C-alpha positions in Angstrom: -55.4 -14.5 -13.2 -52.4 -13.5 -15.0 -53.2 -9.7 -14.4 -53.5 -10.2 -10.6 -50.7 -12.7 -10.7 -48.0 -9.9 -11.7 -49.7 -7.2 -10.0 -49.7 -9.3 -6.8 -45.4 -10.1 -7.8 -44.6 -6.3 -8.7 -46.3 -5.5 -5.1 -43.9 -7.9 -3.5 -40.9 -6.0 -5.8 -42.2 -3.2 -4.9 -41.8 -3.9 -1.0 -38.7 -5.9 -1.2 -37.2 -2.5 -2.5 -38.4 -0.8 -0.4 -36.9 -2.7 2.5 -33.5 -3.1 0.5 -33.8 0.5 0.8 -34.6 1.0 4.3 -31.8 -1.2 4.9 -29.1 0.5 3.0 -29.9 3.8 4.5 -29.9 2.7 8.0 -26.5 0.9 7.4 -25.2 3.8 5.8 -26.4 6.0 8.5 -24.7 3.8 11.1 -21.6 3.6 9.1 -20.9 6.9 9.3 -22.3 7.5 13.0 -19.5 4.6 13.9 -16.5 6.6 11.6 -17.9 10.3 13.4 -16.9 8.1 16.6 -14.1 7.0 15.6 -12.7 9.8 14.7 -13.7 11.5 17.9 -11.4 9.2 19.4 -8.7 9.0 17.5 -8.6 12.9 17.6 -8.9 12.6 22.1 -6.1 9.9 21.9 -4.0 12.1 20.3 -4.3 15.0 22.2 -3.8 12.8 25.4 -0.7 11.2 23.6 0.5 14.6 23.2 0.0 15.8 26.3 1.9 12.7 28.0 4.7 13.6 25.6 5.1 17.2 26.6 4.8 16.4 30.2 7.3 13.6 29.9 9.9 15.1 28.2 10.1 18.5 29.8 10.9 15.9 33.2 14.0 14.6 30.6 13.1 11.7 29.7 12.6 11.6 25.5 12.8 7.9 24.8 10.0 7.4 28.1 8.0 10.3 26.7 8.0 8.5 23.0 7.2 5.0 24.4 4.1 6.0 26.6 3.0 8.4 23.3 3.4 4.9 21.2 1.5 3.0 24.0 -1.2 5.4 24.1 -2.0 5.8 20.6 -2.0 1.8 20.3 -4.3 1.2 22.8 -6.5 3.8 21.3 -6.3 2.6 17.9 -7.4 -0.8 19.5 -9.9 0.3 21.0 -11.4 2.6 18.7 -11.3 -0.3 16.2 -13.1 -2.7 18.3 -15.8 -0.2 18.9 -16.1 0.8 15.5 -16.5 -2.8 14.6 -19.1 -3.5 17.5 -20.9 -0.4 16.2 -20.9 -1.6 12.7 -22.3 -5.2 14.0 -25.1 -4.0 16.0 -26.1 -1.5 12.8 -26.1 -4.5 10.6 -28.3 -6.3 13.1 -30.9 -3.4 13.1 -30.7 -2.7 9.5 -31.6 -6.5 8.9 -34.3 -6.2 11.5 -35.6 -3.4 10.2 -35.5 -4.8 6.4 -37.3 -8.3 7.9 -40.2 -5.4 9.5 -40.5 -3.5 6.0 -40.6 -6.8 3.9 -43.4 -8.3 6.4 -45.6 -5.3 6.3 -45.4 -5.2 2.5 -46.0 -8.6 2.5 -49.1 -8.4 4.9 -50.4 -5.4 2.8 -50.4 -7.2 -0.3 -51.8 -10.3 1.2 -54.1 -8.1 3.1 -55.0 -6.3 -0.3 -55.5 -9.3 -2.6 -56.7 -12.2 0.3 
């Protein structure tokens, strides 16, 4: 009986580890994707701000050009951070769901093999 209990315990530990590994992989992948999206948005905003700055400074209003550039970058940074946070929150939920599914499948397999 003790041998059986140790086997069941080690099988559950293995299932828990597999679930945690799946969770960690999913979260890491999502974080990298969110970082890439953040960088892409920041780059696009930087280009837009530069274009506006050049256009407005050519019309003779350097102060207006600088103000517009600052506003564009500030708004873009806020939007990019909000998007990043939303992506990470959704990714954490997805990773948690995956963790739960792997753990449930492991428990079912363990229970099925021993029941």
